[in-house]
C-alpha positions, -999 to +999 in steps of 0.1 A: -190-808-491-193-801-527-194-768-533-192-740-563-188-703-553-203-677-580-177-645-579-176-612-605-211-599-605-227-566-605-241-532-621-228-522-656-240-495-679-250-516-718-226-519-738-203-526-710-181-565-700-187-578-673-162-617-662-183-643-640-162-665-616-171-704-605-147-723-584-154-756-577-144-777-544-143-811-527-146-835-552-130-835-592-150-823-617-133-840-647-161-857-655-187-835-655-203-810-677-193-774-661-228-744-672-241-707-663-278-709-668-296-677-655-324-667-643-345-634-643-379-620-622-411-640-634-390-663-662-378-700-656-345-706-655-327-708-686-292-723-697-261-695-713-232-718-715-213-745-710-182-760-715-163-796-710-130-798-698-119-818-729-107-791-760-130-765-775-159-787-763-185-754-755-213-754-765-239-716-763-276-698-761-285-679-789-287-654-768-249-654-757-237-666-790-212-639-803-213-616-770-202-642-743-171-665-741-169-698-713-135-710-704-118-732-674-091-734-661-087-779-644-056-758-624-079-734-604-103-754-604-125-731-623-151-722-645-150-687-659-180-667-687-169-635-699-194-610-712-193-587-737-217-560-753-239-564-728-275-556-731-300-548-707-323-580-711-294-595-698-300-585-658-304-618-644-287-638-613-262-663-631-247-695-613-227-720-620-235-755-620-223-798-629-235-821-642-230-853-657-250-849-689-236-838-723-243-804-723-280-803-714-298-779-715-326-782-690-317-775-650-323-809-640-298-822-658-275-808-636-265-821-599-243-791-583-248-759-580-237-722-566-254-696-553-258-673-577-240-636-581-265-603-601-258-592-627-276-559-633-271-541-672-288-507-667-298-489-704 
């Protein structure tokens, strides 16, 4: 079975850091685009950051640029999201996803999803 599993979420104070991991299995995602989305209570799921295995091809939402860093390790079949200078408004469930559309920013652009990991940032 195709599976994406996130980990690394938790509770952190404002200004702190957290690193999320997503391990994928079941098939090769070499030709896919891997992205992180988040969903807060009462809001739609929104794009945060994405990456392709080719070089430094990355994309960030304005809210994440300068604070978050997305990276991947094809050998470990994993993608990461390093989050620094966290703010209370970053509180959400974070999901990793895979799709065939180049740096798509809509949830419908993605075919596979992880179960999500909760990130809570206190004031």
